[in-house]
C-alpha positions in Angstrom: -61.4 242.8 36.0 -60.5 244.4 32.7 -60.2 242.2 29.6 -56.4 242.8 29.3 -55.8 241.4 32.8 -56.1 238.0 34.4 -56.1 236.9 38.0 -54.1 233.8 38.9 -54.4 232.2 42.4 -52.5 229.5 44.3 -53.8 227.6 47.3 -52.5 224.8 49.4 -55.7 223.1 50.5 -54.2 220.9 53.2 -56.5 218.2 51.8 -59.5 220.4 52.7 -58.8 219.9 56.4 -58.9 223.2 58.3 -57.1 224.3 61.4 -60.2 223.1 63.3 -59.3 219.6 62.0 -62.6 219.4 60.1 -62.5 218.2 56.5 -64.8 220.7 54.7 -64.4 220.7 50.9 -67.5 223.0 50.7 -65.6 225.5 52.9 -62.5 225.2 50.7 -64.6 225.9 47.6 -66.0 229.0 49.2 -62.5 230.3 49.7 -61.6 229.5 46.1 -64.6 231.2 44.8 -63.9 234.3 46.9 -60.6 234.7 45.1 -62.3 235.8 41.9 -59.6 234.2 39.8 -59.8 232.7 36.3 -57.0 230.1 37.0 -56.5 228.6 40.4 -53.5 226.3 41.1 -53.9 223.9 44.0 -51.6 221.9 46.2 -52.5 219.0 48.4 -55.7 218.6 46.4 -55.6 214.8 46.8 -55.4 212.6 49.9 -51.9 211.2 50.5 -52.3 207.5 50.4 -52.8 205.5 47.2 -54.9 205.6 45.1 -54.8 209.3 46.2 -58.5 210.0 45.9 -59.5 213.7 45.5 -59.9 215.6 48.8 -61.8 218.2 46.7 -64.2 216.1 44.7 -64.4 216.7 40.9 -68.2 216.9 41.0 -68.2 219.6 43.7 -65.7 221.7 41.8 -67.6 221.3 38.5 -71.0 222.1 40.1 -69.4 225.3 41.4 -68.6 226.3 37.8 -65.0 225.2 37.6 -63.4 223.1 34.8 -60.8 220.7 36.1 -57.6 220.6 34.0 -56.4 217.0 33.3 -52.8 215.9 33.8 -52.9 212.1 33.4 -53.9 211.7 37.1 -54.6 208.2 38.5 -58.2 207.3 38.9 -60.0 209.3 41.5 -57.3 212.0 41.9 -58.0 215.7 41.1 -54.4 216.3 40.0 -50.8 215.0 39.8 -48.9 214.4 43.1 -51.6 216.6 44.7 -51.1 219.5 42.3 -54.3 220.5 40.4 -55.7 223.4 38.4 -59.2 224.8 38.1 -60.2 227.0 35.2 -63.1 229.4 34.7 -65.0 230.0 31.5 -63.0 232.3 29.1 -59.9 230.2 29.7 -59.3 227.3 27.3 -56.6 224.5 27.5 -54.2 224.2 24.6 -51.9 221.5 26.1 -51.1 219.9 29.5 -48.3 217.9 31.0 -46.9 216.6 34.3 -43.3 216.8 35.4 -41.6 214.3 37.7 -39.4 216.1 40.3 -36.4 214.7 42.1 -36.3 214.4 45.9 -36.5 212.2 49.0 -40.3 212.3 48.9 -42.5 212.0 45.8 -43.0 215.4 44.2 -44.4 216.5 40.9 -45.4 219.6 39.0 -48.1 220.3 36.4 -48.1 222.5 33.3 -51.0 223.9 31.3 -50.7 226.0 28.2 -53.8 228.1 28.1 -55.5 230.7 26.0 -56.6 233.5 28.3 -57.9 237.1 28.1 -54.2 238.3 27.9 -53.4 235.7 25.2 -51.4 232.5 25.4 -50.2 231.8 29.0 -48.2 228.9 30.4 -49.0 228.1 34.0 -47.0 225.7 36.1 -48.2 224.4 39.5 -45.7 223.0 41.9 -45.2 222.0 45.5 -41.5 222.0 46.4 -39.8 219.9 49.0 -39.0 220.7 52.6 -35.2 220.6 52.2 -33.6 223.5 50.2 -31.2 221.3 48.4 -34.1 219.4 46.9 -36.1 222.6 46.2 -33.3 223.8 44.1 -33.0 220.5 42.2 -36.8 220.5 41.7 -36.7 224.0 40.3 -33.8 223.0 38.0 -35.9 220.2 36.7 -38.8 222.5 36.0 -36.5 225.0 34.2 -35.1 222.1 32.0 -38.6 221.2 31.1 -39.4 224.7 30.0 -36.2 225.0 28.0 -37.5 222.2 25.7 -40.7 224.1 24.8 -41.6 226.9 22.5 -41.4 230.2 24.4 -44.7 231.4 26.0 -45.4 233.9 28.8 -45.0 231.8 31.9 -46.1 231.8 35.5 -44.9 229.4 38.2 -47.4 229.2 41.1 -47.5 227.1 44.2 -46.1 226.2 47.6 -42.3 226.9 47.2 -41.7 225.9 50.9 -39.0 228.6 51.1 -38.9 230.4 54.4 -36.1 232.8 53.3 -36.2 235.7 50.8 -36.9 235.1 47.2 -33.2 235.7 46.2 -32.5 232.3 47.7 -34.2 230.8 44.6 -33.2 233.3 42.0 -30.2 231.3 40.6 -32.5 228.3 40.1 -35.1 230.3 38.1 -33.1 232.2 35.4 -35.3 234.4 33.3 -38.1 234.4 35.9 -38.8 237.1 38.5 -40.2 235.9 41.9 -42.8 238.4 43.1 -42.1 240.1 46.5 -43.1 238.1 49.5 -46.7 238.1 50.8 -46.9 236.1 54.1 -49.3 233.1 53.7 -48.3 230.6 56.5 -49.6 229.8 59.1 -53.0 231.1 58.1 -54.2 232.4 61.6 -51.1 234.7 61.9 -49.0 234.4 58.7 -45.3 235.1 59.0 -43.8 233.1 56.1 -44.2 233.6 52.4 -44.2 229.9 51.5 -46.6 230.4 48.6 -45.2 232.4 45.6 -45.4 233.4 42.0 -42.6 233.6 39.5 -43.1 235.4 36.2 -41.4 235.4 32.8 -40.2 238.7 31.4 -43.3 239.2 29.1 -45.6 239.5 32.2 -46.1 242.2 34.9 -48.0 242.0 38.1 -50.4 244.8 38.5 -51.1 243.7 42.1 -50.7 240.7 44.2 -51.4 239.6 47.8 -52.6 236.9 50.2 -56.3 236.4 50.8 -57.4 236.8 54.4 -61.2 237.1 54.2 -63.3 234.5 56.1 -63.1 231.5 56.1 -59.6 231.5 54.7 -57.9 231.7 58.1 -59.6 228.5 59.2 -60.0 226.5 56.0 -56.3 225.5 55.6 -53.0 226.1 57.4 -52.1 228.2 54.3 -53.7 231.4 53.0 -54.3 231.5 49.3 -52.3 234.0 47.2 -53.4 235.9 44.1 -51.8 238.0 41.4 -53.4 240.3 38.7 -51.3 239.9 35.6 -51.0 241.7 32.3 -48.7 241.6 29.3 -45.9 244.1 29.2 
């Protein structure tokens, strides 16, 4: 990877439980490592029930060379409402925050302002709801949060839970471009692009796709996605 590029990835871990119903955080870490990304945004990184202990233990991620970004998570959790972020060396954290999202079920998003090989970069990780009405409300809450901040090149990454084309979400993400669909669900034979990236106008995607190499098709019901980004 050239210095003026950075690879961002997003992965719904399904709590490290594969389609074989085995909980294998070591297998999950293998998939994450194979992505060769500098920033990896995670969903379902914690177990569901309080106190929401980490499905992917901190110590395992750190032993594998990752730094876990902190978002005010409760004790034992890797992230906030299951959203987490792993960083490689060469990426430093300037600021972090978490965002409460509206909806029938508890949802949240995370934000990290980073210094990266392409300069300052704001990365938001999210896992939107199952009902489109609430997905749109949740995206609106994220956009309101961004409008209160100083501008910075921005990436939204995560499980958008949107089965339709990206244009269904365009009105909810003004100023952002959702990258063309890359099927990521279900992992054995993906047909739906539930996992997506959205970029602000300062950024361009040199390439992006879903990761299919073993053991990704077994490690979760989602395939991870990745994008190589540069400044315009």
